[in-house]
FIKOLZA-1660 file (N, C-alpha, C; in steps of 0.1 Angstrom, whole numbers, plus 5000, padded with zeros to 4 digits):
% residues 102
   i   px   py   pz ch aa at
   1 5008 4988 5000  A  M  N
   1 5000 5000 5000  A  M CA
   1 5008 5013 5000  A  M  C
   2 5020 5013 5006  A  P  N
   2 5028 5025 5006  A  P CA
   2 5031 5030 4992  A  P  C
   3 5032 5021 4982  A  G  N
   3 5035 5025 4969  A  G CA
   3 5024 5033 4962  A  G  C
   4 5011 5032 4967  A  L  N
   4 5000 5039 4961  A  L CA
   4 5001 5054 4965  A  L  C
   5 5007 5057 4976  A  W  N
   5 5007 5071 4980  A  W CA
   5 5020 5078 4976  A  W  C
   6 5029 5071 4970  A  R  N
   6 5042 5077 4966  A  R CA
   6 5039 5086 4954  A  R  C
   7 5047 5097 4953  A  Q  N
   7 5045 5106 4942  A  Q CA
   7 5051 5100 4930  A  Q  C
   8 5044 5102 4918  A  R  N
   8 5049 5097 4906  A  R CA
   8 5060 5106 4900  A  R  C
   9 5071 5100 4896  A  L  N
   9 5082 5107 4890  A  L CA
   9 5081 5106 4875  A  L  C
  10 5085 5116 4867  A  P  N
  10 5085 5116 4853  A  P CA
  10 5094 5104 4848  A  P  C
  11 5090 5099 4837  A  S  N
  11 5098 5088 4831  A  S CA
  11 5111 5093 4826  A  S  C
  12 5121 5084 4824  A  A  N
  12 5134 5088 4820  A  A CA
  12 5134 5096 4807  A  A  C
  13 5125 5092 4798  A  W  N
  13 5124 5098 4785  A  W CA
  13 5120 5113 4786  A  W  C
  14 5111 5116 4795  A  A  N
  14 5107 5130 4797  A  A CA
  14 5119 5138 4802  A  A  C
  15 5126 5132 4811  A  L  N
  15 5138 5140 4817  A  L CA
  15 5148 5142 4806  A  L  C
  16 5150 5132 4797  A  L  N
  16 5160 5134 4787  A  L CA
  16 5156 5145 4777  A  L  C
  17 5143 5146 4774  A  L  N
  17 5138 5156 4764  A  L CA
  17 5136 5170 4770  A  L  C
  18 5136 5171 4783  A  L  N
  18 5134 5184 4789  A  L CA
  18 5144 5195 4785  A  L  C
  19 5157 5193 4783  A  P  N
  19 5166 5203 4778  A  P CA
  19 5162 5208 4764  A  P  C
  20 5155 5201 4756  A  F  N
  20 5151 5205 4742  A  F CA
  20 5138 5213 4742  A  F  C
  21 5131 5215 4753  A  L  N
  21 5119 5222 4753  A  L CA
  21 5120 5236 4748  A  L  C
  22 5131 5244 4751  A  P  N
  22 5132 5257 4745  A  P CA
  22 5133 5257 4730  A  P  C
  23 5137 5247 4724  A  L  N
  23 5138 5246 4710  A  L CA
  23 5125 5246 4703  A  L  C
  24 5115 5240 4710  A  L  N
  24 5101 5239 4705  A  L CA
  24 5093 5252 4706  A  L  C
  25 5097 5261 4714  A  M  N
  25 5089 5273 4716  A  M CA
  25 5087 5281 4704  A  M  C
  26 5097 5283 4695  A  P  N
  26 5095 5291 4682  A  P CA
  26 5084 5284 4674  A  P  C
  27 5081 5271 4675  A  A  N
  27 5071 5265 4667  A  A CA
  27 5057 5268 4672  A  A  C
  28 5056 5274 4683  A  A  N
  28 5043 5277 4689  A  A CA
  28 5036 5288 4680  A  A  C
  29 5023 5287 4677  A  P  N
  29 5017 5297 4669  A  P CA
  29 5017 5311 4674  A  P  C
  30 5020 5320 4666  A  A  N
  30 5021 5334 4670  A  A CA
  30 5012 5342 4662  A  A  C
  31 5008 5354 4666  A  A  N
  31 4999 5362 4659  A  A CA
  31 5006 5367 4646  A  A  C
  32 4999 5366 4635  A  H  N
  32 5004 5369 4622  A  H CA
  32 5001 5384 4619  A  H  C
  33 5011 5391 4613  A  R  N
  33 5009 5405 4611  A  R CA
  33 5004 5409 4597  A  R  C
  34 5005 5400 4588  A  G  N
  34 5000 5402 4574  A  G CA
  34 4985 5401 4573  A  G  C
  35 4980 5404 4561  A  S  N
  35 4966 5403 4559  A  S CA
  35 4963 5389 4553  A  S  C
  36 4951 5385 4555  A  Y  N
  36 4946 5372 4551  A  Y CA
  36 4935 5373 4541  A  Y  C
  37 4932 5363 4534  A  K  N
  37 4920 5363 4526  A  K CA
  37 4908 5361 4535  A  K  C
  38 4896 5364 4531  A  P  N
  38 4885 5362 4540  A  P CA
  38 4882 5347 4542  A  P  C
  39 4877 5344 4554  A  V  N
  39 4874 5331 4558  A  V CA
  39 4859 5330 4559  A  V  C
  40 4854 5320 4552  A  I  N
  40 4839 5317 4553  A  I CA
  40 4837 5303 4558  A  I  C
  41 4830 5302 4570  A  V  N
  41 4828 5290 4576  A  V CA
  41 4813 5285 4574  A  V  C
  42 4812 5273 4570  A  V  N
  42 4799 5267 4567  A  V CA
  42 4797 5254 4576  A  V  C
  43 4786 5253 4583  A  H  N
  43 4784 5242 4591  A  H CA
  43 4779 5230 4583  A  H  C
  44 4779 5218 4590  A  G  N
  44 4775 5206 4583  A  G CA
  44 4761 5202 4586  A  G  C
  45 4757 5190 4584  A  L  N
  45 4744 5185 4586  A  L CA
  45 4739 5186 4600  A  L  C
  46 4727 5190 4602  A  F  N
  46 4720 5191 4615  A  F CA
  46 4728 5201 4625  A  F  C
  47 4737 5209 4620  A  D  N
  47 4745 5218 4628  A  D CA
  47 4740 5232 4626  A  D  C
  48 4746 5241 4633  A  S  N
  48 4743 5256 4632  A  S CA
  48 4755 5264 4633  A  S  C
  49 4754 5276 4630  A  S  N
  49 4766 5285 4630  A  S CA
  49 4770 5287 4645  A  S  C
  50 4762 5285 4654  A  Y  N
  50 4765 5287 4668  A  Y CA
  50 4777 5278 4673  A  Y  C
  51 4778 5266 4667  A  S  N
  51 4788 5257 4671  A  S CA
  51 4802 5261 4667  A  S  C
  52 4803 5272 4659  A  F  N
  52 4816 5277 4654  A  F CA
  52 4821 5289 4662  A  F  C
  53 4814 5293 4673  A  R  N
  53 4818 5305 4680  A  R CA
  53 4832 5305 4685  A  R  C
  54 4836 5293 4690  A  H  N
  54 4850 5292 4695  A  H CA
  54 4860 5293 4684  A  H  C
  55 4857 5287 4672  A  L  N
  55 4866 5288 4661  A  L CA
  55 4867 5303 4656  A  L  C
  56 4856 5310 4656  A  L  N
  56 4856 5324 4652  A  L CA
  56 4865 5332 4662  A  L  C
  57 4863 5329 4675  A  D  N
  57 4871 5337 4685  A  D CA
  57 4886 5333 4683  A  D  C
  58 4889 5321 4680  A  Y  N
  58 4903 5317 4678  A  Y CA
  58 4910 5324 4666  A  Y  C
  59 4902 5324 4655  A  I  N
  59 4908 5330 4643  A  I CA
  59 4910 5345 4645  A  I  C
  60 4900 5352 4651  A  N  N
  60 4901 5366 4654  A  N CA
  60 4913 5369 4663  A  N  C
  61 4915 5360 4673  A  E  N
  61 4926 5362 4682  A  E CA
  61 4940 5360 4676  A  E  C
  62 4941 5349 4668  A  T  N
  62 4954 5345 4663  A  T CA
  62 4958 5352 4650  A  T  C
  63 4948 5356 4642  A  H  N
  63 4950 5362 4629  A  H CA
  63 4942 5375 4628  A  H  C
  64 4946 5385 4637  A  T  N
  64 4940 5398 4638  A  T CA
  64 4938 5404 4624  A  T  C
  65 4927 5409 4621  A  G  N
  65 4925 5416 4608  A  G CA
  65 4918 5407 4598  A  G  C
  66 4918 5394 4600  A  T  N
  66 4911 5385 4591  A  T CA
  66 4896 5387 4591  A  T  C
  67 4890 5388 4580  A  V  N
  67 4875 5389 4579  A  V CA
  67 4870 5375 4580  A  V  C
  68 4862 5372 4590  A  V  N
  68 4857 5358 4592  A  V CA
  68 4842 5360 4592  A  V  C
  69 4835 5352 4584  A  T  N
  69 4821 5351 4583  A  T CA
  69 4816 5337 4585  A  T  C
  70 4807 5335 4595  A  V  N
  70 4801 5322 4597  A  V CA
  70 4787 5323 4592  A  V  C
  71 4785 5316 4581  A  L  N
  71 4771 5316 4575  A  L CA
  71 4761 5309 4583  A  L  C
  72 4750 5316 4584  A  D  N
  72 4739 5311 4592  A  D CA
  72 4727 5307 4583  A  D  C
  73 4730 5296 4575  A  L  N
  73 4720 5292 4565  A  L CA
  73 4717 5277 4567  A  L  C
  74 4705 5273 4565  A  F  N
  74 4701 5259 4565  A  F CA
  74 4705 5252 4578  A  F  C
  75 4701 5257 4589  A  D  N
  75 4705 5252 4603  A  D CA
  75 4696 5240 4606  A  D  C
  76 4701 5231 4614  A  G  N
  76 4693 5220 4619  A  G CA
  76 4687 5211 4608  A  G  C
  77 4674 5209 4608  A  R  N
  77 4667 5201 4598  A  R CA
  77 4667 5207 4584  A  R  C
  78 4669 5220 4584  A  E  N
  78 4669 5227 4571  A  E CA
  78 4681 5223 4563  A  E  C
  79 4691 5217 4569  A  S  N
  79 4703 5212 4562  A  S CA
  79 4700 5200 4553  A  S  C
  80 4688 5194 4555  A  L  N
  80 4683 5183 4546  A  L CA
  80 4676 5188 4534  A  L  C
  81 4674 5201 4532  A  R  N
  81 4668 5206 4520  A  R CA
  81 4676 5201 4508  A  R  C
  82 4669 5201 4496  A  P  N
  82 4676 5197 4484  A  P CA
  82 4689 5205 4482  A  P  C
  83 4700 5198 4478  A  L  N
  83 4713 5204 4477  A  L CA
  83 4713 5216 4467  A  L  C
  84 4705 5215 4456  A  W  N
  84 4706 5226 4446  A  W CA
  84 4700 5239 4452  A  W  C
  85 4691 5237 4462  A  E  N
  85 4686 5249 4469  A  E CA
  85 4696 5255 4478  A  E  C
  86 4703 5246 4485  A  Q  N
  86 4714 5251 4494  A  Q CA
  86 4725 5257 4487  A  Q  C
  87 4729 5251 4475  A  V  N
  87 4740 5257 4467  A  V CA
  87 4736 5271 4463  A  V  C
  88 4724 5273 4458  A  Q  N
  88 4720 5286 4454  A  Q CA
  88 4720 5296 4466  A  Q  C
  89 4715 5292 4478  A  G  N
  89 4715 5300 4490  A  G CA
  89 4729 5304 4494  A  G  C
  90 4738 5295 4494  A  F  N
  90 4752 5298 4498  A  F CA
  90 4759 5307 4487  A  F  C
  91 4755 5305 4475  A  R  N
  91 4761 5314 4464  A  R CA
  91 4757 5328 4467  A  R  C
  92 4744 5330 4470  A  E  N
  92 4739 5343 4472  A  E CA
  92 4745 5350 4484  A  E  C
  93 4749 5342 4494  A  A  N
  93 4756 5347 4506  A  A CA
  93 4770 5349 4504  A  A  C
  94 4777 5341 4496  A  V  N
  94 4792 5342 4495  A  V CA
  94 4796 5353 4485  A  V  C
  95 4788 5355 4474  A  V  N
  95 4792 5364 4463  A  V CA
  95 4795 5378 4469  A  V  C
  96 4786 5384 4477  A  P  N
  96 4789 5397 4483  A  P CA
  96 4801 5398 4492  A  P  C
  97 4803 5387 4499  A  I  N
  97 4815 5386 4508  A  I CA
  97 4828 5387 4499  A  I  C
  98 4828 5379 4488  A  M  N
  98 4840 5379 4480  A  M CA
  98 4842 5392 4472  A  M  C
  99 4831 5398 4468  A  E  N
  99 4832 5411 4461  A  E CA
  99 4838 5422 4470  A  E  C
 100 4835 5421 4483  A  K  N
 100 4841 5431 4492  A  K CA
 100 4856 5428 4496  A  K  C
 101 4860 5416 4493  A  A  N
 101 4874 5412 4497  A  A CA
 101 4884 5419 4489  A  A  C
 102 4895 5423 4496  A  P  N
 102 4906 5430 4489  A  P CA
 102 4913 5421 4479  A  P  C
% end
């Protein structure tokens, strides 16, 4: 039983890799300073634009200045409408976004 209460120590591999940790830091994502093309997010079947709120926040935070649009079309059961109707609806929503894009 005394072994159950003993503090776990890192494995030998983790200790060997620890000195290399600073080398990995430049690989971490950083905020980009350039401009990006607009991002248009479209949900899938039975989903809604609400499910992308975290993605929208992440893009705005990491890629400041990027125009992000989450389309709110054909939510929930409406996503089962005939595909030709959905394509036309998305076309009507996307064309103005692309025309405004630099």
